[in-house]
N, C-alpha and C positions, 0 to 999 in steps of 0.2 A: 520390314523395316523399311526396306528401298522402294516399296508401292508406295506408303506412307509418304515418302520423302518425295517422290516425282510428283502426285496429287497436291500435294503443298504445293512445289515448286507450280507447278500448271497452274493451281489458283491463285498464287500470289501475282502471277503474268496475265491472269483474264482477269480479276479482281482485285486491286492491290490494298483497297480499301475496304475490304469484307462488307462492303456493302450489299450484294448479290448473295452471298453466299448466306450474310444474317436473316436478309431478308427469305430466304428458302428456308430457313430453321424456323422461323417465328411462321410461316404460313401453313410445314408441316405440323407446327404446335396446337394451330387451329381446329385441326381435325377431330383435337381429342374432345371425347365427348364429357368427360367428366368433370365440369367446371373450376370445381377445385386444382384435379392435377394439370389442369390445363392451364391453369394461373402460375401453376409453381415452374413447371415447367417452362412457360415463357420469362418468367423471372431469371431464374439459372441463364439461360439464354443469354440475355441482357448482360449479366454477370461474366460470362464468358467472353464477350466482344468487348466488355470495360475494358482500355487500356490502361486505366487508373489499377487496373488490379492483375493485368497481363499482358505480355506482348499479343502481333497481331496472329501469330503462329500458331496461338494457345487454341484460339478458334477452329482455327482450319482443323487442326490434327483432332481436337476431341469430336467435332461430328462429322470428321470422315471415317475416323477410327467407330463411332455407333453406329452410323450407316453404311459403312461401304467395304468395310475391310474383316475379314473372318480369318480363322486358321485354323488344321489341323491337324496332327499329328497323334502316330499310335503312342509313343512315350510321355506320360504325364510332364515328367522333366522338362519335356522340350516347350511343353504349354504351360510351365510358369515362367521359366527364360524369359519364354516370347512377353509374358504379361508384362513382366520386372523392365525390359525394353521398352517399352509401351510408356508403360509407366512415370519411367524417368523421359519420354521425350516430351510429357507433358509440364511435367513437375518444372523442366529447366525454360519451358515456357512463359509462370506464374511470377509474379514478383512478390517480394516477400518485402513484412515489414517488421517495424520494433516490437509489435503488440502479440504478446506472450498468448494471452486468453483466448486470440483469437487465433491461435496456433500458426502465427506470422504471418498472416495474410494467405496461408495457403492453402484451398478450398482440397476433400479426402478426393483420392481420385475414385474415377467411373469403377464398375462391379463389372470383369471383363470375361465371368465366365459361361456368358451365351454367344462370345465373341471367339472365345478360341476353346476350343473341346479335345480331348484325347479318343481318339477313336481309330479304328482300320477301317483306312479307304477302299482298301482293297477286298473287303466283304460288305455286299448292299443288302438294305432290308428288304426282305422277301414282299412283294406286293401282287395282290390280282392282274394279270395282262392289264396292260393299257391302261391301267388304274394309277392316281396319285392320290398322295393320303387327303390333297388339298379337295379334289373330286370328290371324295366321301364326310368329310367334314362337315358339320354346321357352320355358317359364318360365324356362329355366336362364340363357339369353344376356337374356333380359329381366333376371332380377332380379340379372346379372352387373354391367350397364350401369347398375341401380339405385346399387347399391352402390356402385358405383366413383366415381359423380356426389358420392354423400355423401361419402366419402373425399375426396376433393378440395376439397371445399368446405372442410372442418377441416384438410387438409394444412399444415402450418406453416413448414417446411424445404421451399425449392425443389428441390434435387437428390435428396435421399432419397424425400420425399411425393409433391411436385406432380408433377413431371416421370416418375414412376413411374406416379402416375396418369392423366396422359394419355398414357401408353405404351399402359397396358392400355383405354383407350378408344377408341384409335385402331386396337387391336386389335380389340375386340368390335366397331366399325364394320364391318371388313370381314366379320366372322364372319356379322353381322347381313347385308349385302348381300349375300354367297353365300347364306345360308340365302333370304332373299326372291326370288332370280334361281329357285329352286327350286318359287317357290312363288307364279308367276301374275305377279309383279312386272316391268315393262318395263328391260332394260339400263340404261337413263338413271336411271330411278331409284333401282336400287339403286347405282348409280355416284356420284350424287351424294352418299348417305347414308355411303356408304363415303368418300367425301372431305371432305363436310366438316369443316371444324377450326376450333372455336370459339376456338383459341388463336392464330390470325393475326389480330392488333389490326388490319391494315388491310385485311383482304378482308370483303368481304357476301357473304353466300352468296347466290344468285339465285333463290332456294326457300325456302319456310317449311313446318314441318311440327311442330306442339306436342307431338305425342305423340312422336318420336322428339328431338324438341330441347331438349325440357322432362321427357319422361316424363309427361305429360299425356295424356289420352285425351278426346278434345273431349266440349259436351255431345251427347247426345242428339238425333236431328231434332225430339222432340217438345218437348223443352227450347227448343229453339234456334227454335221459331216463336212461343213466348210471349211 
């Protein structure tokens, strides 16, 4: 939460009207290959920055949380509390109306299961020496997982979208596991990847890998040593 508040403060100073921040989100959306998804994402970006519906900080917070902030703790309850805190920080920047049928103008909150995970950061995933998951995976699988995570974050209905994204992520993880087995990864590591379920709120993974769990490559040794 402290990181979020600092980044919101910096964005407010650098871009007080959200013009550049909004333009950056729209530029990123243009890279989505699926036309229907791209159109839907761009519509949601416009709505997020619409000051009739939200205060200015809503657009700042939403896309900072989506693209820049990740969290991990070994205790599942700590993750649930963190998600609740972020949900509240978004709700307070939405403008309510009197339309009951429209949920008083409050849009469903994003899904944070792939941004905040319960895992043991002291135990890293065993990999072949000098190899990253991204070094061995086909680009198709990498891009699939990344796109599904983004869709899941924005999914607004449970049955039609959220559960569908969860099924896709599990299926994609299995494909990744099978591919890694063919590329020198141990059976144990490949199995952990296939079995990892970020949607089980009562379970904590006994390992941690930012590349697979968050889609973030670790810093190079040169950066890490400075």
